[in-house]
C-alpha positions as CSV (number, residue, x, y, z in Angstrom):
1,X,59.6,-4.3,47.2
2,X,62.9,-4.5,48.7
3,X,64.4,-2.8,45.6
4,X,62.0,0.1,45.9
5,X,62.9,0.5,49.6
6,X,66.4,0.8,48.5
7,X,65.6,3.4,45.8
8,X,64.3,5.6,48.1
9,X,67.0,5.3,50.4
10,X,69.5,6.0,48.0
11,X,67.5,9.4,47.1
12,X,67.4,10.4,50.5
13,X,71.2,10.1,50.9
14,X,71.3,11.6,47.5
15,X,69.7,14.8,48.8
16,X,71.3,15.4,51.8
17,X,74.7,14.9,50.1
18,X,73.8,17.6,47.6
19,X,74.3,21.0,49.3
20,X,72.4,22.9,46.5
21,X,69.4,20.7,47.2
22,X,69.5,21.2,50.8
23,X,70.0,24.9,50.6
24,X,66.9,25.2,48.2
25,X,64.9,23.2,50.0
26,X,65.6,24.4,53.8
27,X,67.5,27.6,53.2
28,X,65.9,29.4,50.6
29,X,62.4,29.3,52.6
30,X,63.4,30.5,55.6
31,X,65.2,33.4,53.7
32,X,62.1,34.6,52.0
33,X,60.2,34.0,54.7
34,X,62.2,36.6,56.6
35,X,63.2,38.9,53.8
36,X,59.2,39.2,52.4
37,X,57.6,38.9,55.8
38,X,59.7,42.3,56.9
39,X,60.0,44.0,53.6
40,X,56.5,43.5,51.7
41,X,53.8,46.1,52.1
42,X,51.0,46.5,50.2
43,X,48.0,48.3,49.8
44,X,44.0,47.2,48.9
45,X,41.4,49.5,47.2
46,X,38.5,47.7,46.7
47,X,36.4,45.2,49.0
48,X,32.5,43.7,49.4
49,X,30.6,45.0,52.2
50,X,27.6,43.7,53.9
51,X,24.6,45.8,55.9
52,X,23.3,45.2,59.2
53,X,20.3,47.7,59.3
54,X,18.2,47.6,62.3
55,X,16.4,50.7,61.7
56,X,15.5,50.0,57.8
57,X,14.4,53.7,57.3
58,X,14.8,56.2,54.4
59,X,17.7,57.7,56.3
60,X,19.6,54.6,56.3
61,X,18.6,53.7,52.6
62,X,19.9,57.3,51.6
63,X,23.4,56.0,52.9
64,X,23.6,52.5,51.6
65,X,22.5,54.0,48.2
66,X,25.5,56.6,48.6
67,X,27.9,54.0,49.4
68,X,27.2,51.8,46.7
69,X,26.9,54.5,44.0
70,X,30.6,55.4,45.0
71,X,31.9,52.5,42.7
72,X,34.4,51.6,45.5
73,X,31.8,49.2,47.2
74,X,29.6,46.1,46.3
75,X,26.8,44.6,48.7
76,X,27.6,40.8,49.2
77,X,25.3,40.2,52.0
78,X,22.4,41.7,54.2
79,X,22.6,40.8,57.5
80,X,20.1,40.2,60.1
81,X,22.0,40.1,63.3
82,X,25.5,40.7,64.7
83,X,25.9,36.9,65.5
84,X,26.6,36.5,61.5
85,X,29.3,39.0,61.2
86,X,32.2,36.6,62.0
87,X,30.9,34.0,59.9
88,X,30.7,36.5,57.0
89,X,34.2,37.0,57.6
90,X,35.6,33.6,57.8
91,X,33.7,33.0,54.6
92,X,35.3,35.8,53.1
93,X,31.7,37.0,51.8
94,X,32.4,40.5,52.9
95,X,35.4,42.7,54.2
96,X,33.6,45.1,56.2
97,X,30.2,45.2,57.9
98,X,28.4,48.6,58.3
99,X,26.0,48.6,61.1
100,X,23.0,51.2,61.8
101,X,21.6,51.5,65.0
102,X,17.7,50.6,65.7
103,X,15.8,54.1,65.2
104,X,18.7,55.5,63.2
105,X,16.8,57.9,61.3
106,X,14.4,58.9,63.8
107,X,17.3,59.5,66.1
108,X,19.0,61.6,63.8
109,X,16.0,64.0,63.0
110,X,15.2,64.4,66.5
111,X,18.7,64.7,67.9
112,X,20.5,65.7,65.4
113,X,23.0,62.5,65.7
114,X,22.7,58.6,65.3
115,X,25.6,56.0,65.7
116,X,26.9,53.6,62.6
117,X,29.1,51.0,63.5
118,X,32.2,49.7,60.8
119,X,33.2,46.5,62.1
120,X,36.3,45.7,59.5
121,X,38.3,42.2,58.7
122,X,41.6,43.1,60.0
123,X,43.2,40.1,58.7
124,X,44.1,42.1,55.8
125,X,45.2,45.3,57.6
126,X,46.1,47.4,54.8
127,X,42.5,46.7,53.1
128,X,40.8,47.5,56.5
129,X,42.5,51.1,56.9
130,X,41.3,51.8,53.6
131,X,38.1,50.5,54.0
132,X,37.5,52.6,57.1
133,X,38.8,55.9,55.8
134,X,36.4,55.4,52.4
135,X,33.6,54.2,54.5
136,X,33.5,57.0,57.2
137,X,34.2,59.6,54.6
138,X,31.1,58.6,52.4
139,X,29.2,58.5,55.6
140,X,30.2,62.0,56.4
141,X,29.6,63.4,53.1
142,X,26.3,61.9,52.9
143,X,25.1,64.5,55.7
144,X,27.1,67.6,54.0
145,X,30.0,67.2,56.2
146,X,32.9,65.8,54.0
147,X,36.0,67.1,55.5
148,X,35.5,67.1,59.4
149,X,33.6,64.8,62.1
150,X,31.2,67.2,63.7
151,X,29.5,66.7,67.4
152,X,26.2,66.5,65.7
153,X,25.2,63.9,63.0
154,X,26.1,60.4,61.9
155,X,29.1,59.4,64.2
156,X,30.6,56.1,62.9
157,X,32.1,53.7,65.5
158,X,35.4,51.6,64.1
159,X,35.9,48.1,64.9
160,X,38.5,45.6,63.7
161,X,38.4,41.7,63.8
162,X,41.3,39.0,63.5
163,X,44.1,41.8,63.3
164,X,42.9,44.9,65.4
165,X,46.8,45.5,65.6
166,X,46.7,46.1,61.6
167,X,50.1,44.0,61.6
168,X,51.3,43.5,58.0
169,X,53.1,40.2,59.2
170,X,49.5,38.8,59.5
171,X,48.7,39.5,56.0
172,X,52.0,38.6,54.0
173,X,53.6,35.9,56.0
174,X,50.6,33.3,55.6
175,X,51.0,33.9,52.1
176,X,54.5,33.1,52.4
177,X,54.0,29.9,53.4
178,X,51.7,29.1,50.3
179,X,54.6,30.8,48.1
180,X,57.4,28.7,49.3
181,X,55.9,25.6,49.5
182,X,54.5,25.5,45.9
183,X,58.1,26.9,44.4
184,X,60.2,24.4,46.4
185,X,58.6,21.2,46.4
186,X,57.5,21.6,42.3
187,X,60.7,23.3,41.5
188,X,63.0,20.7,43.5
189,X,60.8,17.7,42.1
190,X,60.9,19.1,38.1
191,X,64.8,19.4,38.5
192,X,65.6,16.1,39.9
193,X,63.8,13.9,37.5
194,X,65.0,16.1,34.9
195,X,68.3,15.5,35.8
196,X,68.3,11.4,35.5
197,X,67.1,12.2,31.9
198,X,70.1,14.7,31.0
199,X,72.9,12.2,32.8
200,X,71.5,9.3,31.4
201,X,70.7,7.3,34.2
202,X,67.0,7.0,33.9
203,X,68.1,4.1,31.1
204,X,69.9,2.4,34.4
205,X,66.7,3.0,36.2
206,X,64.3,1.3,33.6
207,X,66.5,-1.9,33.4
208,X,66.3,-2.5,37.3
209,X,63.4,-4.4,39.1
210,X,61.7,-1.3,39.6
211,X,58.1,-0.4,37.2
212,X,57.8,3.3,36.4
213,X,55.4,4.0,39.1
214,X,57.9,3.0,41.6
215,X,60.3,5.1,39.8
216,X,58.2,7.9,40.3
217,X,56.8,7.5,43.7
218,X,60.9,6.6,44.9
219,X,61.5,10.3,43.3
220,X,58.6,12.2,44.8
221,X,58.6,10.5,48.5
222,X,61.8,12.0,49.9
223,X,60.6,15.6,48.8
224,X,57.0,14.5,50.0
225,X,58.7,13.9,53.7
226,X,60.9,17.0,53.5
227,X,58.4,19.1,52.5
228,X,56.4,18.1,55.5
229,X,59.1,18.8,58.1
230,X,59.4,22.3,55.8
231,X,55.6,22.9,56.9
232,X,56.4,22.6,60.7
233,X,59.6,24.8,60.3
234,X,57.8,27.6,58.5
235,X,55.3,27.5,60.8
236,X,57.0,27.8,64.1
237,X,59.3,30.8,62.7
238,X,55.8,32.3,61.6
239,X,54.9,32.0,65.3
240,X,58.0,32.8,67.2
241,X,59.6,35.7,64.8
242,X,56.4,37.5,63.4
243,X,53.9,36.5,66.1
244,X,51.5,35.4,63.5
245,X,48.3,34.2,65.4
246,X,47.2,30.5,64.9
247,X,43.3,30.3,66.2
248,X,42.8,27.4,64.0
249,X,43.1,23.4,64.3
250,X,46.8,22.1,63.9
251,X,45.5,18.7,62.5
252,X,43.2,20.5,59.7
253,X,46.2,23.0,58.8
254,X,48.8,20.0,58.3
255,X,46.6,17.6,56.2
256,X,45.6,20.6,54.1
257,X,49.0,21.5,53.7
258,X,49.7,17.9,52.7
259,X,47.2,18.3,50.0
260,X,49.0,21.3,48.6
261,X,52.4,20.0,48.9
262,X,50.9,16.6,46.8
263,X,49.3,19.0,44.3
264,X,52.9,21.1,43.8
265,X,54.8,17.5,43.7
266,X,52.6,16.5,41.0
267,X,52.9,19.9,39.1
268,X,56.7,19.1,39.3
269,X,56.4,15.5,38.0
270,X,54.3,16.9,35.3
271,X,56.8,19.3,34.2
272,X,59.3,17.1,34.2
273,X,57.6,14.9,32.1
274,X,57.5,17.3,29.2
275,X,61.2,18.2,29.3
276,X,64.8,16.6,28.6
277,X,67.1,18.6,30.9
278,X,67.4,20.7,34.2
279,X,67.7,24.1,32.7
280,X,64.4,23.7,30.8
281,X,62.6,22.2,33.7
282,X,64.0,25.4,35.9
283,X,63.0,27.6,33.3
284,X,59.4,26.2,33.3
285,X,59.1,26.0,37.2
286,X,60.1,29.5,37.6
287,X,57.7,31.0,34.9
288,X,55.0,28.4,35.3
289,X,54.8,28.4,39.0
290,X,56.6,31.5,40.6
291,X,55.2,34.2,38.8
292,X,51.2,32.9,38.8
293,X,51.9,32.2,42.5
294,X,52.6,35.6,43.0
295,X,50.5,37.4,40.7
296,X,47.4,35.4,40.6
297,X,46.6,33.8,43.9
298,X,46.2,37.2,46.1
299,X,49.1,36.6,47.9
300,X,50.3,40.2,47.3
301,X,47.8,41.7,45.0
302,X,43.8,41.6,45.5
303,X,42.1,39.3,43.1
304,X,39.3,41.5,43.1
305,X,40.8,44.4,41.7
306,X,42.2,42.7,38.6
307,X,40.5,42.2,35.3
308,X,37.8,39.7,34.5
309,X,40.0,37.5,32.5
310,X,42.8,37.3,35.2
311,X,40.0,36.6,37.8
312,X,38.8,33.5,36.0
313,X,42.6,32.4,35.3
314,X,43.5,32.9,39.2
315,X,40.7,29.9,39.8
316,X,43.3,27.5,38.2
317,X,46.5,28.4,40.5
318,X,46.5,26.0,43.2
319,X,47.8,28.7,45.7
320,X,45.2,30.8,45.5
321,X,42.7,28.1,47.1
322,X,45.4,27.3,49.8
323,X,46.2,30.6,50.6
324,X,42.6,31.2,51.4
325,X,42.6,28.0,53.4
326,X,45.6,29.0,55.6
327,X,44.5,32.5,56.2
328,X,41.0,31.2,57.6
329,X,42.8,28.7,59.5
330,X,45.8,30.7,60.8
331,X,43.9,34.3,61.4
332,X,40.2,33.4,61.4
333,X,39.9,30.0,63.5
334,X,37.9,29.2,60.4
335,X,37.3,24.9,60.4
336,X,36.4,22.4,57.7
337,X,32.8,23.6,57.7
338,X,33.9,27.0,56.5
339,X,36.6,25.8,54.1
340,X,34.9,22.8,52.4
341,X,34.8,24.5,49.1
342,X,38.3,25.2,49.0
343,X,39.3,21.9,50.2
344,X,37.2,20.2,47.8
345,X,38.8,22.4,44.9
346,X,42.4,22.0,46.2
347,X,41.5,18.1,46.3
348,X,40.3,18.2,42.8
349,X,43.4,19.9,41.5
350,X,45.6,17.3,43.1
351,X,43.6,14.3,41.9
352,X,43.6,15.3,38.3
353,X,47.6,16.6,38.1
354,X,48.4,13.4,40.1
355,X,46.8,11.3,37.4
356,X,48.0,13.4,34.5
357,X,51.5,13.4,35.9
358,X,51.6,9.3,36.6
359,X,50.2,8.8,33.3
360,X,52.2,11.0,31.1
361,X,55.3,10.1,33.0
362,X,54.7,6.1,32.7
363,X,54.3,6.9,28.7
364,X,57.5,8.7,28.3
365,X,59.2,5.9,30.6
366,X,58.0,3.3,28.7
């Protein structure tokens, strides 16, 4: 045990003496957070919708059919009360809810107008704006007034939840947190272990009193501790600089962030066990982690717009599930009762990767 503690302490000292490692670990996340948070903008064009029809008459059915036949929307839920709206948004079942007032068709036939409400999940501001525009346009077209809102007819009322100001930072900053943790944790872990192989110092460790498992833990533990510090550093920057709201539980956020970091570290160990030098580890980390995290996690591009094969492939990207978790906690105040499935999937990924990484690395060392 004494030898293991000394080994871990040596790893910490090595990290703090290496300026490049410190720059990657602490400087790069902050730089990326600031650059992406200010620069990245995006538009979305597809989403699921839910219907809350208090009237349930022929007119509301015709409007609903018109919305669904446009090919832009898919009916994901039929609600019975407004109390269900927030839960639908928290669980990600729908992006927008269309509410028809009671007696909608009767009022329209007798008074020439009727009210319909469009409630949108504005945690994704670009999606919210596009949804409102398309839904309002289709509703106007259904009464023969496609180009302008008239005093008589269907009058859509717009409401947005979770991000009423439509701030892009509220969309991209939580995604950056997932991107940064995946890249930094896995990237640094893979190259630091590969460096030992490349320099030939791994053989020195093998003849020490440490067993292979202790060597792996000793290499990973410093990055685990420093990544946890990074969690709160990035969170403070997100809250103070970009004013991203934090509506959920800090404890739940911390625990699930730790789970995601452990998944990323396990990926780094798995990559390092398959390579012999730092350059190969670096290339595999960038190609195997950077691109999938950006393209297949929902960070920038909506997964629902992708071909079916890529949507299925996105299920094996850990950042996708963590992104759902962190946006749910920060922007919607969702708890474990809502995010339990994503948390369970992430835990399963972490367990499988950890077992596979340790087993593979022990075999290579032995």
